[in-house]
N, C-alpha and C positions, 0 to 999 in steps of 0.2 A: 274486774278492774275498777279502780277508782277514777272517775272522770268528772271534772267540775270546772266551772268558769271562774275566772278572775278578771274583774273589770279594770279599766285603766286607772292606775294610781297617778302617774305623771309621765309626760313625754319631755325628755330633756337630754342634754349632754352630760351625763354622769356615768361613771363605771367604777365602782369601788373594788371590783375584782382585778381588772387589768390595769386601770389607771387610778389607784387609790390616792385620794387627796387632790386630784386635778379637777379644777372647776373653771372652765368646762373641760370635759374629756374630748377626744378627737372627733367622735361622731354621735349622732342622736340615737337614743334608745327609747323603747316603750317599756315601761316598768309596771309590774303588778305586785300585789301582796301587801305585806306589812308597811305601815306608814313611818317606820323608823329609818327607811332608806335614805342614805346620805352618801357623800363623796368618799368618806372614810368609814369602813365598817370592820375594823381590826377585831377578829374573834376573841382576842385576849381581853378586850374592854367593851365590845359592843354586843349586847344581848338582844337579839331581835324580838324575843318574846316579851321581855321586861320593858323594853323601850318603845314598843309599838302600842298605840292606843286603839288601833282598828286595823282591819285587813280588808282588801278589796276582793278576797276570795270567798267562796261559798262556805267553807269550813272555818268556823270562828276560832279554832285552835291553830290555824295555819298562818303564821306571820312570816313565812319564807318570802324571799324576793326572787322573782323570775323576770328575765328581760331578754329582749331581742333587738336587732336592728329595725329600722323603720323604712317603709317603702315610699319613694317619691316618683311622681310622673313629670317627665320633661316635655314641655310644649315645643312646637316648632320654632317659637321665638326665643327659645333657650331658657325660659323661666321654669321654675320647679314648684310643684304643689304636693304636699303630703297626701298620700292615699289613705282615706279613712278605713276603719275596720268595722266589721259587723259580727254579731254574736253567732257562734256555731249552732248547729241544729239542736233543738231541744233546750237551749240555754237562754237566759236573759242576762245581758251584760252591756256595758258601754265599752265597745272595742275589747281590748285586752287579749288574754291568752286562754285557750282551753288546756288544762293541765291533766295529765294522766299519770297515775302510779299503778303499774301493772305487775301483778305477781306472775310467776311462771304459769304457762298455759296448761300444764299437766294437772292442775288442780290440787296438787299435794306437796310439791317442793316449796319449802319456806325460804323467805328472804330476810335479810337484816335491814332495818330502816336506817336511814342516814343518821349520823351522830351530831350532837351540838358542835357548831363551828365548821361543819362540812360545807364545802363549796366546790364547784367545778365548772368547766367551760367546755363547750363542744363547738367545733367550727373554727374558722380563721378569718378575721376581718380583712386580712391582706391578700387573701387568695383570689386569683382571677382566672383559674383554669381548673379542670376537673381533677387533675393529678394532685394527690394529697388531701382531697376532700374526705372527711370522715363519713362513716356509714350513716345511712338513713337520714340524710338532710335532703329535702326535696320540695318541689313545687307541684301542685295539682291545679290544672286549668279546668274550671267548671264550664262545660260546653253548653249548658242550658241555664237560663236565669232562674228557672224554678228548681233546679237540682242542686243549688249551692248547699254544701254541707252533707249531701246524701252520698254515702260511700259508693253506691252503685252507679252514680252519675258518670264517673270517668275511671272506674276501676278499683274495686276492692281495697285491700290493706294499703296503708301508707307506703309510699316509695316503691310501688309496683305498677304494672301496666304502663300507661302513657305518662306517668309522673316523671318529671325531669329534674336533674341537678341544677341546670341553668334555668333562668327565668323563661317562661313560655314565649315562643316566637310570634304568636298571633293573638288577637283579642280573645279574651275569655268572657263569654256572655254572662256567667254567673259569678265572676270574680276568681281570685287566686287563693289557694290555701298553701301555707308553708308548714312543713312538718320538721321538727327538730327532735332527734332522739339521742339520748345520752348513753354512755357505756354502763354496763351492768355488773362489772366485777371490781372489787375493791381490795387494796392491799391489806386492809384490816388494821392499819396503824395510823396512817396520815389522813387528816381531814382536809388537807390541801397539799399542793406541791408547787414549786416555782413557776411551772407553766400552766398550773391549774388543771392538768390533764394526766400527768404521769402516775398519780395515785389510784387511777381507775383504768380499766381496760375492757375490751370486748371479749366474749368467749373465745377460747383457744380453738375449739372445734364447734362446728354447727353455729347456732345462733341463739339468742335469748328465747325466741319463740319455740325452738326445738329443745330447750333446756340444755344447751351446749355447755361443755365443761369449761370452767374458768381456769386461766393459767395458774401455775403454782405460785407465781409471784403476786397474784391478785386472787386469792382463794375464796373471798367472801362474796356471796351472791347478794346483789342489790335489786330492788325493784326497778323495772324499766320506767324511767322518767321521760315523758314525751310532751312536747308542746305542739299545739296546732294554732295557727294564726290565720284569720280570715280577712283578706284584703279586698275591699269593695272597689274594684277597678271598673265597675260598670259605667260610671259617668265619663270614663276616658276611652270608651270603646269605639267612638266615631272614627272611621278611617281617616277623615280629614284632619284629625288631631294628631295622628301618628306621623312620624318622619316620612318625607316624600320617597325615601329609598326603601321604605317598608320595614325597616329595622324596628325592634320593639323599644318602647320609650320609657320603661320603668327602671329605676335605679334603687339600690339599697343606700342607706344613709352613709355608707362607707364610700360613696361615689363610685359604686360598682354597677355596671349595666349587664354583667354576665350572670349574676345570681350566685356565684360560687362563694361569695364572702358572707353569706347568711350564717348566723351563729346564735348560740343561746348561752346565757349565764344563769347560774343557780346558787343561791345562798340558803341553806337549810334553816328553818325557823319554826318548826312545829313545837307545840307546847308539850313538855313531858314525854310520855310514851304513846301519845295519841296516834301517830302514824303507824307505829309497830302494831298497836291494837287493831287498827283498821286493816292493815295488810294481813294479819293473822286471821281476821274474821272474813277475809276476802270480800270486802264490801263492794257493792255493785253501783257504779256510777256515783251519783251524789246522794244515794240512799245508804245511810250507815248509822245504825243505832249506837255504834261505838263513839261517834263524834258529835260535837255540837254544831248545828247548822244554823246559819243566819239567813235572812231573806235576801233576795236579789237586790231589793231597795237598800238594805243596810250595807251590802257590799258596794253598791254603786255610789253610796255617799262617802265612802272612804277614798279621799283624794288628797293630793299633796301639791302645794305650790312649787313652782320651779325654784331650784337653788341657783342654777346657771341660767339666769333670766335672758331669754332671747325669743324671737319669733320663729317658731318651727312650722307654722301654718301659713295660709295665704299664699299668694304668688311670690316666690322668692327669686332673687337674681342667681343664687347658688344654694346648694345644699349646705346647711349649717356645718361649719368646720372645714369646708372645702373651698 
């Protein structure tokens, strides 16, 4: 599998997929990838590869944009503070997202790389209950400070064991990891759809991991795109900071304390056939002779000023947009 880090590009209220042209958009996102990210990215006119001058990701040919909601902590006095992020195990980055492109686990089945203009969304920013939540969106509570990022710390593969769809109910000594996994079957025709979801689907039988069969309506196998985000909740673990009734104090930037509104957006922006070459070669982690690799320092230098300028840090009276 291809696993690599993407450092923070910008944190702001923009969403060219769901709210194109809106400045600001309804809630805060953390965005990584190519620096051509903007409020309007119409695939008919916006070329991520040509318009980006740098990427905050490990692979220099990846100008895609990846983004998720942002986590906030609510203090007893009702003010909010953005929860910082830390790099995943084995990676060097400033916050951001760990990105995976995973080929089928049988080691022989091929997949088709995403095509120019491809975009998709997983999750629902308006969701406040488990019903209707898409597959493999979850939270992992790291139970030891030393174990953050180690798979065995609180159980195996993502979204198994003690992982929860809702936000963890108790303090997590090593922080919280969120996992966002995208569908792996494509209709083979449309690079987008009105809801940004209908052109992709999950396997009809089994799962991606078991090389399950794609539905006839979506026959083309895609790599499994997955995000991991590491939230450094450790500074907020003092029980005296938590609500007196013992309820958990973390919110998504959608003003959601349940956790069910976590979501991920994706705009494909790899140069040429770079991603297909890497998938065919079954590159391992960030080691791939098929791709151009930049240093962590170069990736971390790729940042972008806010377009929708506002304070998203510090102690805030309310979550931006709410």
